[in-house]
N, CA, C and O atoms as CSV, one atom per row, in Angstrom:
chain,resi,resn,atom,element,x,y,z
A,1,UNK,N,N,0.447,-1.278,-0.445
A,1,UNK,CA,C,-0.152,-0.221,0.107
A,1,UNK,C,C,0.732,1.027,-0.124
A,1,UNK,O,O,0.519,1.879,-0.987
A,2,UNK,N,N,1.815,1.021,0.817
A,2,UNK,CA,C,2.558,2.050,0.832
A,2,UNK,C,C,3.527,2.881,-0.441
A,2,UNK,O,O,3.904,4.049,-0.539
A,3,UNK,N,N,3.713,1.641,-1.341
A,3,UNK,CA,C,4.010,1.985,-2.740
A,3,UNK,C,C,2.964,2.647,-3.742
A,3,UNK,O,O,3.221,3.252,-4.783
A,4,UNK,N,N,1.999,2.442,-3.302
A,4,UNK,CA,C,0.974,2.863,-4.028
A,4,UNK,C,C,0.466,4.176,-3.730
A,4,UNK,O,O,-0.362,4.814,-4.381
A,5,UNK,N,N,0.885,4.410,-2.981
A,5,UNK,CA,C,0.633,6.012,-1.962
A,5,UNK,C,C,1.655,7.001,-2.266
A,5,UNK,O,O,1.504,8.215,-2.124
A,6,UNK,N,N,2.996,6.259,-2.809
A,6,UNK,CA,C,3.980,6.959,-3.381
A,6,UNK,C,C,3.825,6.711,-5.001
A,6,UNK,O,O,3.822,7.831,-5.512
A,7,UNK,N,N,3.732,5.994,-5.722
A,7,UNK,CA,C,3.460,6.241,-7.058
A,7,UNK,C,C,2.215,6.907,-7.299
A,7,UNK,O,O,1.811,6.842,-8.460
A,8,UNK,N,N,1.533,7.516,-6.495
A,8,UNK,CA,C,0.484,8.455,-6.732
A,8,UNK,C,C,0.865,10.118,-6.530
A,8,UNK,O,O,0.297,11.169,-6.824
A,9,UNK,N,N,1.940,9.808,-5.969
A,9,UNK,CA,C,2.163,11.185,-5.134
A,9,UNK,C,C,3.743,11.329,-5.896
A,9,UNK,O,O,3.852,11.570,-7.098
A,10,UNK,N,N,4.674,11.178,-5.167
A,10,UNK,CA,C,5.936,12.034,-4.685
A,10,UNK,C,C,6.997,10.908,-5.912
A,10,UNK,O,O,8.096,11.303,-6.302
A,11,UNK,N,N,6.600,9.983,-6.212
A,11,UNK,CA,C,7.596,8.738,-6.669
A,11,UNK,C,C,6.539,8.670,-8.096
A,11,UNK,O,O,6.577,7.483,-8.420
A,12,UNK,N,N,5.934,9.158,-8.745
A,12,UNK,CA,C,5.360,9.297,-10.104
A,12,UNK,C,C,6.539,9.562,-11.031
A,12,UNK,O,O,6.305,9.259,-12.201
A,13,UNK,N,N,7.275,9.862,-10.883
A,13,UNK,CA,C,8.163,10.026,-12.186
A,13,UNK,C,C,8.909,8.751,-12.589
A,13,UNK,O,O,8.961,8.237,-13.707
A,14,UNK,N,N,9.582,8.272,-11.229
A,14,UNK,CA,C,10.234,6.543,-11.168
A,14,UNK,C,C,9.207,5.716,-11.572
A,14,UNK,O,O,9.493,5.010,-12.539
A,15,UNK,N,N,7.942,5.578,-11.058
A,15,UNK,CA,C,7.050,4.725,-12.032
A,15,UNK,C,C,6.627,5.057,-13.466
A,15,UNK,O,O,6.914,4.167,-14.266
A,16,UNK,N,N,6.156,5.877,-13.857
A,16,UNK,CA,C,6.519,6.720,-15.053
A,16,UNK,C,C,7.830,5.967,-16.008
A,16,UNK,O,O,7.663,5.183,-16.943
A,17,UNK,N,N,8.997,6.406,-15.524
A,17,UNK,CA,C,10.105,5.839,-16.132
A,17,UNK,C,C,10.337,4.660,-16.425
A,17,UNK,O,O,10.775,4.220,-17.488
A,18,UNK,N,N,9.947,3.916,-15.156
A,18,UNK,CA,C,10.089,2.329,-15.025
A,18,UNK,C,C,8.882,1.359,-15.726
A,18,UNK,O,O,8.930,0.133,-15.834
A,19,UNK,N,N,7.794,2.252,-16.167
A,19,UNK,CA,C,6.974,1.687,-17.016
A,19,UNK,C,C,7.277,2.218,-18.330
A,19,UNK,O,O,7.179,1.334,-19.181
A,20,UNK,N,N,7.599,3.311,-18.785
A,20,UNK,CA,C,7.777,3.032,-20.184
A,20,UNK,C,C,9.218,2.413,-20.901
A,20,UNK,O,O,9.635,2.319,-22.055
A,21,UNK,N,N,9.671,2.090,-19.697
A,21,UNK,CA,C,11.218,1.306,-19.947
A,21,UNK,C,C,10.579,-0.074,-19.985
A,21,UNK,O,O,10.658,-0.380,-21.175
A,22,UNK,N,N,10.029,-1.010,-19.383
A,22,UNK,CA,C,9.427,-1.797,-19.280
A,22,UNK,C,C,8.795,-2.131,-20.547
A,22,UNK,O,O,8.913,-3.237,-21.076
A,23,UNK,N,N,8.151,-1.208,-21.007
A,23,UNK,CA,C,7.134,-1.629,-22.231
A,23,UNK,C,C,8.202,-1.733,-23.298
A,23,UNK,O,O,8.106,-2.719,-24.029
A,24,UNK,N,N,9.310,-0.807,-23.547
A,24,UNK,CA,C,10.250,-1.133,-24.355
A,24,UNK,C,C,11.214,-2.461,-24.449
A,24,UNK,O,O,11.650,-3.267,-25.270
A,25,UNK,N,N,11.239,-2.236,-23.469
A,25,UNK,CA,C,12.113,-3.680,-23.023
A,25,UNK,C,C,11.635,-5.053,-23.248
A,25,UNK,O,O,12.386,-6.021,-23.368
A,26,UNK,N,N,9.790,-5.109,-23.321
A,26,UNK,CA,C,8.825,-5.934,-23.573
A,26,UNK,C,C,8.450,-6.036,-25.111
A,26,UNK,O,O,7.638,-6.926,-25.366
A,27,UNK,N,N,8.816,-5.423,-25.975
A,27,UNK,CA,C,7.821,-5.200,-27.254
A,27,UNK,C,C,9.108,-6.054,-28.329
A,27,UNK,O,O,10.234,-5.673,-28.646
A,28,UNK,N,N,8.339,-7.348,-28.681
A,28,UNK,CA,C,9.638,-8.399,-29.759
A,28,UNK,C,C,9.988,-6.810,-30.684
A,28,UNK,O,O,9.613,-5.655,-30.885
A,29,UNK,N,N,11.051,-7.907,-31.020
A,29,UNK,CA,C,12.296,-6.920,-32.435
A,29,UNK,C,C,11.708,-7.078,-33.152
A,29,UNK,O,O,12.361,-6.916,-34.183
A,30,UNK,N,N,10.155,-7.482,-33.500
A,30,UNK,CA,C,9.728,-7.428,-34.774
A,30,UNK,C,C,9.851,-6.046,-35.465
A,30,UNK,O,O,10.181,-5.017,-34.875
A,31,UNK,N,N,9.448,-6.169,-37.215
A,31,UNK,CA,C,9.444,-4.757,-37.709
A,31,UNK,C,C,8.329,-4.183,-37.175
A,31,UNK,O,O,8.425,-3.007,-36.822
A,32,UNK,N,N,7.431,-4.679,-37.056
A,32,UNK,CA,C,6.123,-4.485,-36.513
A,32,UNK,C,C,6.036,-3.487,-35.575
A,32,UNK,O,O,5.334,-2.480,-35.674
A,33,UNK,N,N,6.976,-3.869,-34.385
A,33,UNK,CA,C,7.004,-3.168,-33.348
A,33,UNK,C,C,8.024,-1.667,-33.384
A,33,UNK,O,O,7.869,-0.718,-32.615
A,34,UNK,N,N,9.183,-1.769,-34.600
A,34,UNK,CA,C,10.048,-0.752,-34.528
A,34,UNK,C,C,9.472,0.390,-34.307
A,34,UNK,O,O,10.162,1.160,-33.640
A,35,UNK,N,N,8.315,0.828,-34.671
A,35,UNK,CA,C,7.960,2.234,-34.520
A,35,UNK,C,C,8.028,3.078,-33.213
A,35,UNK,O,O,8.407,4.166,-32.782
A,36,UNK,N,N,7.203,1.473,-32.707
A,36,UNK,CA,C,6.632,1.865,-30.944
A,36,UNK,C,C,8.125,1.920,-29.827
A,36,UNK,O,O,8.245,2.449,-28.722
A,37,UNK,N,N,9.265,1.028,-30.784
A,37,UNK,CA,C,10.134,1.028,-29.757
A,37,UNK,C,C,11.046,2.465,-29.982
A,37,UNK,O,O,11.380,3.093,-28.977
A,38,UNK,N,N,11.350,2.850,-31.048
A,38,UNK,CA,C,11.501,4.266,-31.044
A,38,UNK,C,C,10.971,4.890,-30.459
A,38,UNK,O,O,11.589,5.655,-29.718
A,39,UNK,N,N,9.721,4.891,-30.479
A,39,UNK,CA,C,9.181,6.439,-29.634
A,39,UNK,C,C,9.325,6.243,-28.088
A,39,UNK,O,O,9.364,7.232,-27.356
A,40,UNK,N,N,9.390,5.204,-27.681
A,40,UNK,CA,C,9.330,4.815,-26.514
A,40,UNK,C,C,11.285,5.293,-26.142
A,40,UNK,O,O,11.713,5.857,-25.135
A,41,UNK,N,N,11.898,4.919,-27.081
A,41,UNK,CA,C,13.338,5.434,-26.621
A,41,UNK,C,C,13.260,6.788,-26.886
A,41,UNK,O,O,13.757,7.584,-26.089
A,42,UNK,N,N,12.685,7.178,-27.930
A,42,UNK,CA,C,12.875,9.164,-27.969
A,42,UNK,C,C,12.180,9.673,-26.653
A,42,UNK,O,O,12.514,10.811,-26.323
A,43,UNK,N,N,11.048,8.875,-25.644
A,43,UNK,CA,C,10.821,9.489,-24.485
A,43,UNK,C,C,11.905,9.207,-23.475
A,43,UNK,O,O,12.226,10.008,-22.597
A,44,UNK,N,N,12.308,8.329,-23.605
A,44,UNK,CA,C,13.421,7.617,-22.639
A,44,UNK,C,C,14.530,9.048,-22.668
A,44,UNK,O,O,14.610,9.878,-21.763
A,45,UNK,N,N,15.197,9.051,-23.752
A,45,UNK,CA,C,16.344,9.688,-24.057
A,45,UNK,C,C,16.082,11.503,-23.898
A,45,UNK,O,O,16.855,12.201,-23.243
A,46,UNK,N,N,14.995,11.997,-24.546
A,46,UNK,CA,C,14.489,13.487,-24.313
A,46,UNK,C,C,13.330,13.304,-23.773
A,46,UNK,O,O,12.412,13.318,-24.593
A,47,UNK,N,N,12.802,13.007,-21.861
A,47,UNK,CA,C,12.081,13.096,-21.120
A,47,UNK,C,C,11.222,14.541,-21.323
A,47,UNK,O,O,9.998,14.523,-21.452
A,48,UNK,N,N,11.872,15.580,-21.334
A,48,UNK,CA,C,11.137,16.527,-20.751
A,48,UNK,C,C,10.405,17.619,-22.116
A,48,UNK,O,O,9.802,18.692,-22.075
A,49,UNK,N,N,10.813,16.736,-23.207
A,49,UNK,CA,C,9.810,17.500,-24.546
A,49,UNK,C,C,8.886,17.423,-24.580
A,49,UNK,O,O,8.176,18.368,-24.927
A,50,UNK,N,N,8.284,15.918,-24.137
A,50,UNK,CA,C,7.185,15.057,-24.510
A,50,UNK,C,C,6.603,15.628,-22.871
A,50,UNK,O,O,5.696,16.460,-22.846
A,51,UNK,N,N,7.152,15.152,-21.682
A,51,UNK,CA,C,6.286,15.093,-20.438
A,51,UNK,C,C,6.984,16.121,-19.472
A,51,UNK,O,O,8.199,16.292,-19.365
A,52,UNK,N,N,5.880,16.841,-18.719
A,52,UNK,CA,C,7.214,17.383,-18.087
A,52,UNK,C,C,7.214,16.890,-16.405
A,52,UNK,O,O,7.777,17.526,-15.513
A,53,UNK,N,N,6.708,16.049,-16.279
A,53,UNK,CA,C,6.617,15.352,-14.912
A,53,UNK,C,C,7.575,13.861,-15.379
A,53,UNK,O,O,7.752,12.971,-14.548
A,54,UNK,N,N,7.995,13.787,-16.448
A,54,UNK,CA,C,9.258,12.877,-16.911
A,54,UNK,C,C,10.685,13.328,-16.952
A,54,UNK,O,O,11.208,14.098,-17.757
A,55,UNK,N,N,11.338,12.558,-15.694
A,55,UNK,CA,C,12.637,13.342,-15.786
A,55,UNK,C,C,13.834,12.461,-16.274
A,55,UNK,O,O,13.991,11.254,-16.458
A,56,UNK,N,N,14.663,13.654,-16.415
A,56,UNK,CA,C,16.038,12.327,-17.522
A,56,UNK,C,C,16.759,11.503,-15.906
A,56,UNK,O,O,16.680,12.017,-14.791
A,57,UNK,N,N,17.230,10.544,-16.131
A,57,UNK,CA,C,17.838,9.167,-15.797
A,57,UNK,C,C,18.541,9.869,-14.631
A,57,UNK,O,O,17.972,9.749,-13.547
A,58,UNK,N,N,19.710,10.600,-14.658
A,58,UNK,CA,C,20.437,11.066,-13.198
A,58,UNK,C,C,19.387,11.547,-12.283
A,58,UNK,O,O,19.089,10.974,-11.234
A,59,UNK,N,N,18.695,12.914,-12.847
A,59,UNK,CA,C,17.615,12.901,-11.819
A,59,UNK,C,C,16.489,12.026,-11.075
A,59,UNK,O,O,16.136,12.140,-9.902
A,60,UNK,N,N,16.027,11.155,-12.013
A,60,UNK,CA,C,15.326,10.235,-11.556
A,60,UNK,C,C,15.649,9.409,-10.611
A,60,UNK,O,O,14.926,9.183,-9.640
A,61,UNK,N,N,16.796,8.872,-10.819
A,61,UNK,CA,C,18.115,7.987,-9.664
A,61,UNK,C,C,18.396,8.879,-8.161
A,61,UNK,O,O,18.464,8.311,-7.071
A,62,UNK,N,N,18.536,10.344,-8.345
A,62,UNK,CA,C,18.260,11.246,-7.168
A,62,UNK,C,C,17.326,11.343,-6.611
A,62,UNK,O,O,17.174,11.684,-5.438
A,63,UNK,N,N,16.360,10.977,-7.584
A,63,UNK,CA,C,14.745,11.176,-7.057
A,63,UNK,C,C,14.663,10.048,-6.098
A,63,UNK,O,O,14.566,10.137,-4.874
A,64,UNK,N,N,14.727,8.735,-6.987
A,64,UNK,CA,C,14.709,7.393,-5.940
A,64,UNK,C,C,15.923,7.548,-4.762
A,64,UNK,O,O,15.693,6.818,-3.797
A,65,UNK,N,N,16.851,8.145,-4.672
A,65,UNK,CA,C,17.563,7.928,-3.554
A,65,UNK,C,C,17.300,8.821,-2.604
A,65,UNK,O,O,17.881,8.477,-1.574
A,66,UNK,N,N,16.581,9.999,-2.436
A,66,UNK,CA,C,16.056,10.977,-1.545
A,66,UNK,C,C,15.045,9.838,-1.122
A,66,UNK,O,O,15.215,9.274,-0.041
A,67,UNK,N,N,14.133,9.536,-1.841
A,67,UNK,CA,C,13.386,9.350,-1.293
A,67,UNK,C,C,13.213,8.201,-0.347
A,67,UNK,O,O,12.234,8.110,0.394
A,68,UNK,N,N,14.335,7.193,-0.395
A,68,UNK,CA,C,14.888,6.045,0.445
A,68,UNK,C,C,14.941,6.349,1.484
A,68,UNK,O,O,14.389,5.956,2.512
A,69,UNK,N,N,16.253,7.756,1.056
A,69,UNK,CA,C,16.976,8.072,2.290
A,69,UNK,C,C,15.587,9.158,3.549
A,69,UNK,O,O,15.464,9.178,4.774
A,70,UNK,N,N,15.013,9.700,2.702
A,70,UNK,CA,C,13.962,10.416,3.812
A,70,UNK,C,C,12.570,9.481,4.093
A,70,UNK,O,O,11.669,9.864,4.840
A,71,UNK,N,N,12.557,8.510,3.544
A,71,UNK,CA,C,11.329,7.861,3.614
A,71,UNK,C,C,11.632,6.726,4.957
A,71,UNK,O,O,10.875,6.437,5.883
A,72,UNK,N,N,13.359,6.108,4.597
A,72,UNK,CA,C,13.831,5.055,5.969
A,72,UNK,C,C,13.946,5.950,6.884
A,72,UNK,O,O,13.380,5.629,7.929
A,73,UNK,N,N,14.654,7.325,6.899
A,73,UNK,CA,C,14.882,8.136,8.235
A,73,UNK,C,C,13.735,7.822,9.039
A,73,UNK,O,O,13.606,7.068,10.003
A,74,UNK,N,N,12.597,8.875,8.177
A,74,UNK,CA,C,11.019,8.791,8.848
A,74,UNK,C,C,11.036,7.115,9.608
A,74,UNK,O,O,11.295,6.998,10.806
A,75,UNK,N,N,10.758,6.025,8.815
A,75,UNK,CA,C,10.879,5.016,9.726
A,75,UNK,C,C,11.382,4.904,11.071
A,75,UNK,O,O,10.748,4.757,12.116
A,76,UNK,N,N,13.127,5.033,10.800
A,76,UNK,CA,C,13.556,4.733,11.960
A,76,UNK,C,C,13.127,5.418,13.050
A,76,UNK,O,O,12.825,4.850,14.100
A,77,UNK,N,N,13.059,6.931,12.842
A,77,UNK,CA,C,12.349,7.803,14.243
A,77,UNK,C,C,11.086,7.466,14.411
A,77,UNK,O,O,10.733,7.843,15.528
A,78,UNK,N,N,10.054,6.826,13.721
A,78,UNK,CA,C,9.087,6.352,14.254
A,78,UNK,C,C,9.223,5.104,15.183
A,78,UNK,O,O,8.711,5.006,16.298
A,79,UNK,N,N,9.980,4.176,14.565
A,79,UNK,CA,C,10.493,2.988,15.376
A,79,UNK,C,C,11.240,3.461,16.938
A,79,UNK,O,O,10.987,3.089,18.084
A,80,UNK,N,N,12.154,4.344,16.450
A,80,UNK,CA,C,12.761,4.713,17.959
A,80,UNK,C,C,11.678,5.676,19.132
A,80,UNK,O,O,11.854,5.527,20.342
A,81,UNK,N,N,10.666,6.570,18.642
A,81,UNK,CA,C,10.134,7.139,19.419
A,81,UNK,C,C,9.461,6.536,19.890
A,81,UNK,O,O,9.226,6.872,21.051
A,82,UNK,N,N,8.745,5.345,19.384
A,82,UNK,CA,C,7.680,4.400,20.149
A,82,UNK,C,C,8.124,3.463,20.955
A,82,UNK,O,O,7.444,2.582,21.481
A,83,UNK,N,N,9.695,3.705,21.104
A,83,UNK,CA,C,9.775,2.624,22.203
A,83,UNK,C,C,9.402,3.022,23.646
A,83,UNK,O,O,9.590,4.068,24.267
A,84,UNK,N,N,8.651,1.527,24.077
A,84,UNK,CA,C,8.406,1.964,25.250
A,84,UNK,C,C,7.030,2.591,25.453
A,84,UNK,O,O,6.610,2.670,26.608
A,85,UNK,N,N,6.316,3.029,24.482
A,85,UNK,CA,C,4.951,3.779,24.411
A,85,UNK,C,C,3.843,3.020,24.858
A,85,UNK,O,O,2.865,3.426,25.485
A,86,UNK,N,N,4.159,1.604,24.377
A,86,UNK,CA,C,2.516,0.682,25.021
A,86,UNK,C,C,3.219,0.505,26.498
A,86,UNK,O,O,2.609,-0.056,27.408
């Protein structure tokens, strides 16, 4: 449930990039799907030209790292501050 909450808000660009990359990876290497693969690769190479919340690769990695650090710190503090409450 926590991942769905993040996917709808803070981590939306991360999940969007993962979805586009997965779609590109799962398409067969047929000539029929060549145009779709080229379009998806263009989205991954030039994300801001097409969609404002799709970040470039480096900024997406920074977003993932900051989400892990901030949510990890929040969880650790929650656990520490709940010691002895019950």
